[in-house]
Backbone bond lengths (Angstrom), bond angles and torsions (degrees), N, CA, C in turn:
res aa  C-N    CA-C-N  psi(-1)  N-CA   C-N-CA  omega(-1)  CA-C   N-CA-C  phi
1 M - - - 1.437 - - 1.528 110.35 -
2 G 1.300 118.53 -42.47 1.453 123.22 174.44 1.514 113.78 51.21
3 A 1.349 115.25 -133.71 1.459 121.34 -174.67 1.528 112.01 -85.66
4 R 1.317 118.07 -0.79 1.460 120.99 -179.19 1.518 110.08 -59.11
5 S 1.293 115.86 135.10 1.461 120.80 178.32 1.526 108.83 -72.10
6 I 1.315 116.30 126.58 1.454 121.15 179.97 1.524 108.04 -106.78
7 T 1.328 116.23 121.83 1.462 120.66 -179.15 1.522 110.05 -86.22
8 I 1.322 115.97 165.66 1.457 120.91 176.83 1.527 109.90 -61.80
9 D 1.332 116.99 -34.74 1.463 119.43 176.80 1.524 110.96 -63.42
10 D 1.341 116.59 -41.32 1.472 120.48 177.04 1.525 110.62 -59.85
11 L 1.327 116.18 -44.22 1.462 120.63 -178.80 1.522 111.13 -62.20
12 L 1.330 116.53 -47.92 1.456 119.22 -177.33 1.527 111.54 -67.72
13 K 1.318 117.79 -35.96 1.469 120.24 175.80 1.526 110.46 -64.01
14 Y 1.346 116.40 -39.34 1.466 120.65 177.75 1.529 110.45 -60.97
15 Y 1.344 116.29 -49.96 1.464 119.50 -178.15 1.521 112.15 -66.84
16 L 1.330 117.66 -36.04 1.456 120.98 176.98 1.525 109.60 -61.81
17 K 1.328 116.68 -44.49 1.462 120.71 178.48 1.528 110.73 -64.39
18 L 1.332 116.80 -44.42 1.464 121.20 179.61 1.525 110.73 -59.36
19 L 1.334 116.59 -45.86 1.463 120.24 -178.57 1.522 112.02 -70.44
20 T 1.323 116.84 -35.10 1.463 120.08 -179.30 1.526 111.24 -70.74
21 I 1.320 116.57 -44.49 1.461 120.64 -176.37 1.522 111.90 -81.77
22 E 1.324 117.25 -54.28 1.455 120.48 -174.55 1.518 112.86 -86.88
23 G 1.323 116.65 -26.07 1.460 120.02 -177.49 1.520 113.12 -98.57
24 C 1.329 117.05 9.51 1.463 122.92 178.27 1.529 112.40 56.44
25 G 1.318 116.72 29.32 1.453 121.04 173.41 1.520 116.08 86.24
26 K 1.331 118.54 -12.34 1.468 119.97 179.66 1.523 108.35 -63.34
27 W 1.299 117.96 130.26 1.461 127.20 -178.87 1.529 112.88 78.36
28 S 1.314 118.89 -12.59 1.465 118.84 -175.46 1.526 112.04 -67.38
29 D 1.335 117.80 -32.12 1.467 119.72 177.51 1.525 110.71 -63.83
30 E 1.344 116.50 -42.14 1.457 120.13 179.27 1.526 110.79 -63.62
31 L 1.323 116.26 -41.25 1.465 120.22 179.62 1.526 110.53 -67.10
32 R 1.319 117.29 -42.10 1.469 120.51 178.46 1.531 109.94 -61.23
33 D 1.337 117.06 -43.30 1.467 120.47 179.66 1.529 111.09 -62.13
34 A 1.340 117.51 -44.15 1.474 121.08 179.72 1.522 110.25 -64.03
35 Y 1.337 116.79 -41.37 1.462 121.59 179.32 1.526 110.75 -63.19
36 E 1.334 117.08 -47.79 1.462 120.80 -178.13 1.525 112.27 -66.24
37 A 1.334 116.41 -28.96 1.467 120.33 178.75 1.525 111.89 -84.14
38 G 1.320 116.93 -4.76 1.460 120.38 -178.77 1.514 113.09 75.09
39 E 1.326 116.40 18.98 1.462 121.18 178.29 1.527 108.04 -89.51
40 Y 1.323 114.91 72.94 1.456 119.82 -171.83 1.524 112.73 -65.25
41 A 1.328 118.05 -41.10 1.464 119.84 179.26 1.524 109.60 -62.08
42 A 1.327 116.52 -42.62 1.462 120.25 177.92 1.528 110.18 -63.78
43 G 1.327 115.75 -38.74 1.458 119.70 179.62 1.517 112.67 -61.32
44 L 1.337 116.38 -42.47 1.468 119.33 178.86 1.524 111.35 -66.89
45 I 1.327 117.01 -38.82 1.470 120.06 178.05 1.530 109.81 -63.33
46 I 1.324 116.63 -46.29 1.470 120.54 178.66 1.522 110.07 -60.54
47 A 1.341 116.77 -45.04 1.464 120.34 -178.33 1.525 111.77 -62.29
48 M 1.323 117.06 -46.64 1.467 120.26 -178.73 1.529 111.09 -65.24
49 A 1.339 116.63 -44.49 1.468 120.19 -179.95 1.526 110.77 -64.07
50 A 1.336 116.91 -39.86 1.459 120.35 179.92 1.523 111.37 -66.19
51 C 1.331 117.13 -42.99 1.472 119.91 178.34 1.518 110.54 -62.48
52 Q 1.315 116.90 -43.69 1.463 120.32 179.11 1.521 110.36 -64.44
53 N 1.319 117.16 -45.37 1.458 122.84 -177.78 1.522 112.08 -61.85
54 Q 1.330 116.39 -37.38 1.458 120.95 -176.31 1.525 113.01 -98.79
55 N 1.320 116.26 7.39 1.465 122.42 179.68 1.528 111.70 57.02
56 L 1.345 116.40 37.52 1.458 121.09 175.38 1.518 108.51 -86.11
57 K 1.310 116.05 148.00 1.460 121.22 -177.05 1.522 109.84 -116.76
58 P 1.331 116.86 93.83 1.473 119.25 177.62 1.526 111.15 -62.71
59 D 1.311 115.78 154.60 1.457 122.66 176.30 1.533 109.43 -58.05
60 R 1.326 116.41 138.72 1.468 120.61 -177.50 1.526 112.53 -60.27
61 S 1.319 118.21 -38.22 1.472 119.57 -179.83 1.529 110.53 -66.77
62 M 1.328 117.19 -34.31 1.457 119.99 177.68 1.527 110.77 -72.47
63 L 1.327 116.96 -35.52 1.463 119.67 175.25 1.522 110.74 -63.59
64 R 1.339 115.96 -43.89 1.475 119.19 178.63 1.528 110.72 -61.99
65 A 1.330 116.44 -42.19 1.465 120.46 178.92 1.528 110.64 -64.90
66 T 1.317 117.21 -37.79 1.461 121.24 177.69 1.518 110.41 -62.68
67 L 1.332 116.22 -47.27 1.465 120.35 -178.25 1.525 112.11 -67.27
68 A 1.331 117.49 -26.96 1.465 121.66 178.92 1.525 112.39 -84.68
69 S 1.328 117.19 -11.62 1.454 120.91 -177.88 1.523 111.21 -66.80
70 P 1.333 117.83 139.02 1.467 119.79 176.19 1.531 112.24 -63.67
71 W 1.327 117.21 -16.08 1.460 121.14 179.42 1.524 111.79 -81.85
72 C 1.331 116.70 -12.16 1.464 121.48 179.70 1.527 107.43 -102.32
73 E 1.320 115.89 86.37 1.456 121.01 -174.50 1.524 111.34 -68.58
74 Q 1.322 114.99 138.80 1.460 120.90 179.25 1.529 109.54 -57.94
75 G 1.329 115.41 131.16 1.457 121.21 179.26 1.520 114.24 88.10
76 S 1.342 117.29 -8.03 1.463 120.17 178.50 1.525 109.66 -72.19
77 D 1.327 116.14 166.81 1.466 119.88 177.44 1.525 110.94 -57.87
78 A 1.334 116.77 -41.73 1.467 120.22 179.63 1.529 110.84 -62.11
79 D 1.325 117.35 -40.60 1.465 122.39 179.32 1.532 110.85 -64.18
80 V 1.319 116.69 -47.32 1.465 120.99 -177.90 1.528 110.69 -64.44
81 I 1.329 116.71 -48.97 1.468 120.48 -179.16 1.526 110.32 -66.29
82 G 1.336 117.03 -41.48 1.467 120.41 178.87 1.517 112.38 -58.72
83 H 1.339 116.77 -42.56 1.468 119.92 177.62 1.527 111.37 -65.28
84 E 1.330 117.66 -38.61 1.465 120.68 177.55 1.527 110.55 -63.00
85 L 1.338 116.41 -45.10 1.463 120.29 179.34 1.525 111.22 -63.79
86 L 1.343 116.47 -40.23 1.459 120.40 179.45 1.525 111.10 -65.38
87 Q 1.322 117.73 -42.25 1.470 120.63 178.06 1.518 110.88 -60.76
88 K 1.343 117.27 -43.63 1.466 121.13 178.59 1.522 110.83 -62.98
89 A 1.330 116.13 -42.73 1.470 120.54 -178.58 1.522 110.94 -64.86
90 E 1.326 116.87 -41.94 1.462 120.13 -179.03 1.523 111.29 -73.05
91 A 1.328 118.30 -32.72 1.457 121.25 176.16 1.524 110.35 -67.49
92 H 1.336 115.82 -36.70 1.475 120.50 178.64 1.532 110.95 -65.08
93 V 1.320 116.62 -40.67 1.464 121.62 179.96 1.537 110.08 -68.18
94 A 1.321 116.71 -37.77 1.459 121.59 -177.67 1.526 112.44 -70.50
95 S 1.341 116.86 -24.57 1.473 119.38 -177.01 1.499 113.52 -86.74
C-alpha cells in the first residue's frame, strides 16, 4: 500500500471483501448497507467489531489507514478496536 492514498471507499471495500471471504458473510450485509448509505463512520465501526468478533486479522497497512481516516474518530469504537487489532498484529509479527 505504501504512500498510496487510501480512500474511505477503498477501506470499506477491503473490509467487505475480508468479511465476505474470510468471515463467511457474517456482518457483511450490515457493512454493505452502511457503505451504500454513505454511513462511513458506522461502516468502520461495523467492520472493526466484525473483525474482532470473528477473530479476523486485517492487514496492518489497512488498519493503519483505517485509524488515520478522518471517519475513524479518536475514542470511537472503531478507533479502540482498530488499535487493539493493530497491537495484536504487530505483536504477532514481532514474535
